[in-house]
N, C-alpha and C positions, 0 to 999 in steps of 0.2 A: 359658340359653335365648338364643337368636339373636332370635327375633320370635315374636309370636303369630298373625301373619298367614299365611295360605294364598296370598294374592295380594294384592300392592300395586302399583297403578299412580300414581305422583305426578301431581299436575297439571303441565301443560307447555303452552308457547305455541310455536309455530313461525312465526316472522315471515315467512319466505318465502312461505308460503302462506295467513298470516293464520288459522291454525288454533289453537284452544284445545282441549285435552284435559283434561276434568275428572278429578279424582282418584277413584280407584275401588279398593276393597279388600274382603277377606273374612277373616273370622277364624276360627281353628281353635277349637271349643268344648273339646276336650281340653286344648289348651295354656291355655286361658283358665282353666280348672279348676285346673291345675297352677300357674300364674300367682298366682292368688288364695290357693292353699294355701301356697305359698312366702311370701307377704306375711305370711299369718297366722303362719307359723313364725318369721320374722324378728322379729315383733313380740312372740311369745310366749316365745321361748327366747334364751338368750345364746350358745349354741355353734352357730349356723347361719351358713353361708357360702354366698351365692348369687353365681354368676357369671352375669351377663346383659348384654345390649346395651341401650343406652338405648331403643332401639324396644320391647323387651320390658318395660321398666318404665315407659314413657311412657303416661300416663293412668290410673295406678293411684290418684292422688289423694293428699291429704294424709294421712300417716301418723296424725296426732293426730284426724283424723275417722274414720278407719278403727277406732282403738283406742276412740273413743266409741261404736262400734257393737257392740263386743265385750261379751258377758255372761259373767262367771265363775261357776261354780257349784261349791260343794263340798259334799262328802258330808255329809248330815244337815242341809243347809241349807233353811229352808222360806221360800218365797216365793208371795204370791198370784198368781193369773192376772191380776189388775188391775195389780198392780206389774211384773209381767213384761212386760205388753204396753205399757208406757208408753213 
């Protein structure tokens, strides 16, 4: 991944004209899904390699928090709806 932005304009200041340009961006939903899928693979398997820029990884959050949101189900496992929704 290079970036998940379709468009990115960093903030800028032009002293000569005293103009401030605000940051603006738009992300690509398909790349966002791939990025999250890659994160899940990196945390779930030991044989995964991901080559990405800092921009593509920025904002993914703490891996430990991501792992805390993962539920692992096994064949034959029984879990109540109440327990699942906790």
